[in-house]
N, C-alpha and C positions, 0 to 999 in steps of 0.2 A: 504494500500500500504506500510505499515511499513516494513522495511527491503528490499524493492525492490530497484533496481538500475535504474538510469536515465541517458540516453545519449541524449543530446540536439543537434539536427540536424536542422539548420535553413538555409533558402535561402532567397535572396532578389534580386530585380532587380537593386538596387543601387550598385555601385562598393563597394567591400569589404573595400577598404581604407576609403571611405566616412563613411561607417557604423561604423568603428572603431573610426575615428577622431571625428565624430559627437557625440559620446557617446551612440549611439543607441544600440550597442552590449553590452556595459557595463550595460545599463538600462535593456535590455532583460535578461541578465544573472542574475542580481540582483533580478528582479521581478519574472521571470519564473523559471530559473534553480535553483536558490538558495532558494527563498521564497516558491514557490509551492512545491519543493522537501522537504523542511524542514517541512512545515505544514502537508505534506502527509507521513512523516517519511522515505523518500527515500534518497539514497546516490547518489550524482552526480558523475558519473564516468568520463565523458568527454564531451566536447563541440566541435562542428564543424560547421562553417558557410561558405556558398558559396555566394559571391556577384556577381552581373552582370549576374544573371540568367534571361534570357529574350527570347522571341520568336526568333528563328533563331540561337540559340546557336549552335556552331559547334559540330559535332559528337566527335571530338578529345577532346574538353573542357568537354563535358558530360562524356566521358570515363575517363578522368583524375579525375573528381569529384567522380565518382563511385569507382575508384581505391582508393581514399582517404577514402571513407566510408568503403570499404572492409578492408583496413589496420587498421582503427580505431576499427572495429569490431573484427579483428584478435587479436589486443592487449588485448581485454577484454574477448573475447569468443573464440570459435573455428574458425579457418580460414574459409573464405567464398570465393566463386568464383562468380563473377557477370558477366553475359553474356553480351558480347560487343554489340551484335546485338539488345538486348533488355535490356537496363540498369535497368529497373524496375524488371527484373527477377533475383532472387537470387537462385543459384544452390547449392546443397550440396557439 
């Protein structure tokens, strides 16, 4: 994987503020994004975390999250369009 690029995208059911304040996000970044990337020879391009992801999440919240993912990908790669009706479908 030497020379490859890594984008860390994480989700949790816990609120994002708690994940940050508790140190869980820092620990994850240090162990996964930094350590694993380093031993594999990868470059960490970016990190994005979504907290409060749980059953019953509103369509609006899911679409906002997908918009953030699309914006992050556009910063590093070609712009992408994510279908609103199916957030898991990425269109060219």
